[in-house]
C-alpha positions in Angstrom: 10.1 10.8 -23.7 12.0 10.1 -20.4 8.8 9.7 -18.4 7.1 7.0 -20.5 10.3 4.8 -20.5 10.8 5.4 -16.8 7.1 4.4 -16.1 7.5 1.3 -18.3 10.7 0.3 -16.4 8.9 0.9 -13.1 5.9 -1.2 -14.2 8.2 -4.1 -15.1 10.1 -3.7 -11.9 6.9 -3.7 -9.8 5.6 -6.7 -11.7 8.8 -8.7 -11.0 8.7 -7.7 -7.4 5.1 -8.8 -7.0 5.4 -12.0 -9.0 8.6 -13.2 -7.4 11.8 -12.3 -5.6 10.0 -10.5 -2.8 9.6 -11.4 0.9 8.2 -14.9 1.7 5.1 -13.4 3.3 4.0 -11.5 0.2 0.9 -12.5 -1.7 1.8 -15.3 -4.1 -0.2 -13.9 -7.1 -1.3 -10.3 -7.8 -5.0 -9.9 -7.5 -5.3 -7.9 -10.7 -7.4 -4.8 -11.4 -10.5 -4.6 -9.3 -13.9 -4.8 -10.9 -15.5 -1.5 -9.7 -19.0 -2.4 -10.9 -21.3 -2.4 -7.9 -18.4 -2.1 -5.5 -18.8 -0.2 -2.2 -15.6 1.8 -1.6 -14.3 3.7 1.4 -12.5 6.7 0.1 -10.0 8.5 2.4 -11.1 11.3 4.6 -8.8 13.5 6.6 -7.8 11.5 9.7 -10.5 9.0 8.7 -8.6 6.3 6.8 -6.9 4.6 9.8 -6.6 0.8 10.0 -9.5 0.4 12.5 -11.8 2.5 10.2 -10.8 0.6 7.1 -11.4 -2.8 8.9 -14.8 -1.6 10.1 -15.8 -0.5 6.6 -14.7 -3.9 5.2 -16.8 -5.6 7.9 -19.8 -3.6 6.8 -19.4 -4.6 3.2 -16.9 -2.3 1.5 -15.1 -4.0 -1.4 -12.1 -1.7 -1.4 -10.6 0.7 1.1 -8.1 3.4 0.4 -5.4 4.6 2.7 -4.9 8.3 3.3 -2.3 9.9 1.1 1.3 9.3 2.4 4.1 11.4 1.0 6.8 9.3 -0.8 9.7 10.6 1.4 7.6 9.7 4.5 7.1 6.1 3.6 10.6 5.6 2.2 12.1 6.8 5.6 10.2 3.9 7.3 11.2 0.4 8.2 8.6 -2.4 7.9 7.9 -3.9 11.3 5.7 -6.9 12.1 3.6 -5.9 15.1 2.8 -9.3 16.7 0.9 -7.8 19.6 -1.7 -6.3 17.3 -1.3 -8.7 14.3 -0.4 -6.0 11.8 2.4 -4.6 9.7 3.6 -1.2 10.7 5.8 1.2 8.7 7.8 3.0 11.4 9.9 6.1 10.8 13.5 5.2 11.5 14.4 8.4 13.2 11.2 9.3 15.1 9.9 5.8 15.9 6.4 7.0 14.7 4.1 4.7 12.8 3.4 6.3 9.5 1.2 3.5 7.9 -0.3 0.3 9.3 -2.0 -2.6 7.7 -3.0 -6.2 8.3 -3.6 -9.5 6.5 -7.4 -9.0 6.7 -7.4 -6.0 4.4 -4.4 -6.8 2.1 -6.5 -7.9 -0.9 -8.8 -4.9 -0.6 -6.4 -2.0 0.3 -5.3 0.6 -2.1 -2.3 2.6 -0.9 -2.1 6.3 -2.0 1.2 8.0 -2.4 1.7 11.7 -2.8 4.7 12.6 -5.0 6.2 15.0 -7.5 8.8 12.6 -8.7 8.1 9.4 -10.7 11.2 7.6 -9.4 10.4 8.3 -5.7 6.8 7.2 -6.4 8.1 3.9 -7.8 10.4 3.4 -4.8 7.5 4.1 -2.5 5.2 1.7 -4.4 7.9 -1.0 -4.2 8.3 -0.4 -0.5 4.6 -1.2 0.3 3.4 -3.4 -2.6 3.7 -6.6 -0.7 1.2 -5.4 1.8 -1.5 -3.8 -0.4 -3.6 -4.7 -3.4 -2.6 -1.6 -5.3 -0.9 1.7 -5.3 
């Protein structure tokens, strides 16, 4: 019983975050559930779901692209940094200074972020951390 109520709470929280109260540079309206009929999709491959690869696939007609799986703890230890030099958003590990996830405006409406988790609460926190920069989680 705890999990359904926690998931319902998470869904409401995510909805509020996406619809308002988030950073000014977030998408104004959520794009909704994608229509998968006839859609070309890039699914993640080991070391093959980087930002340049995803952008290349979009340029060649992919309708959706997926990130590689990022572990919840890994993304939660990151700070969101605007990389003006390359025109993208980087999620940089606070301690190591390493970029864990990177995205840009060109793919925002077509990018699905994948999070690996064993805890619904951490998964929700991870989703809230990146939801302004992706279409779905």
